[in-house]
C-alpha positions in Angstrom: -4.1 5.2 2.2 -2.8 6.4 -0.9 -2.5 10.1 0.7 -1.3 8.4 3.8 1.5 6.8 1.8 2.5 9.8 0.0 2.9 11.7 3.3 4.7 9.0 5.0 7.3 9.0 2.0 7.4 12.9 2.0 8.0 12.7 5.8 10.7 10.3 5.4 12.4 12.5 2.7 11.9 9.8 0.2 11.9 11.2 -3.3 9.3 10.0 -5.7 7.5 11.0 -8.6 3.9 12.1 -7.6 3.0 11.9 -11.5 3.9 8.4 -11.8 2.9 7.3 -8.3 -0.4 5.5 -8.6 -2.9 3.2 -6.9 -5.3 0.7 -8.1 -8.3 -0.4 -5.8 -10.3 -3.4 -6.1 -13.2 -4.0 -3.7 -15.3 -7.2 -3.2 -19.0 -6.9 -2.2 -21.4 -9.4 -0.7 -25.3 -9.3 -1.0 -26.6 -8.9 2.6 -30.5 -9.2 2.4 -31.5 -6.6 -0.1 -28.5 -4.5 0.4 -24.5 -5.2 -0.4 -22.0 -5.1 2.0 -18.2 -4.2 1.4 -16.3 -7.4 2.3 -12.8 -6.4 1.4 -10.7 -3.7 -0.3 -7.1 -4.5 -2.0 -4.9 -1.5 -3.0 -1.9 -2.0 -5.5 0.7 0.7 -5.6 3.4 1.4 -8.2 5.9 3.5 -6.9 9.6 4.4 -8.0 12.3 5.7 -5.6 15.9 5.7 -5.6 17.4 2.5 -4.7 19.4 4.1 -1.5 15.8 4.6 -0.1 15.0 0.9 -0.2 14.8 0.3 3.6 12.8 3.8 4.4 10.2 3.0 1.7 9.9 -0.5 3.1 9.0 1.1 6.4 6.9 3.6 5.0 4.9 0.9 3.1 4.6 -1.5 6.4 3.5 1.4 8.6 1.2 3.5 6.7 -1.8 1.7 7.5 -1.4 2.5 10.9 -1.5 6.2 10.0 -4.5 6.4 8.1 -7.4 7.5 9.5 -9.8 5.7 7.1 -8.0 2.5 7.6 -8.1 2.8 11.3 -12.0 3.5 10.7 -13.1 0.3 8.9 -10.3 -2.2 9.6 -12.3 -4.3 11.8 -15.2 -4.6 9.5 -13.5 -4.8 6.1 -10.4 -6.7 5.1 -7.8 -4.2 3.7 -4.7 -5.5 2.1 -2.0 -3.7 -0.2 0.8 -4.7 -2.5 3.2 -2.3 -4.1 5.5 -2.7 -7.3 8.3 -0.7 -6.1 11.0 0.5 -8.8 14.3 1.0 -7.6 17.2 1.7 -10.4 17.2 -1.5 -12.3 15.5 -3.7 -9.8 11.7 -4.2 -9.5 10.2 -5.6 -6.1 6.9 -6.6 -5.2 6.0 -6.2 -1.7 2.9 -7.4 0.2 1.0 -7.0 3.1 0.4 -10.4 4.7 -0.6 -8.6 8.1 0.3 -5.8 10.2 3.4 -7.5 11.3 4.7 -9.2 8.3 6.2 -7.7 4.8 6.6 -10.1 2.1 9.1 -9.5 -0.8 9.5 -10.9 -4.3 12.1 -9.9 -6.8 10.8 -9.5 -10.3 13.1 -9.6 -13.4 
């Protein structure tokens, strides 16, 4: 999903610094018999974009899971969520996926 989001940003001509664009991934596993199963994956993006690209960046974030082959391959078996710390000038916004149709925003600072 990290690469898919980078492609979505580039495709929308949203300038971002690839050196400071990061993602942290947390996975949850559960024991199933003598093996384990991945139950959920949570991604946290940290991204800086110019304030003028706020709406386009929000659209890229909201839509990037549907364009990701890995997400599409496992979404019915593994719960996948994401959130993003979006830095735009002096403003920092936390965006979260609640589901594919909802985008939640929290203003920080």
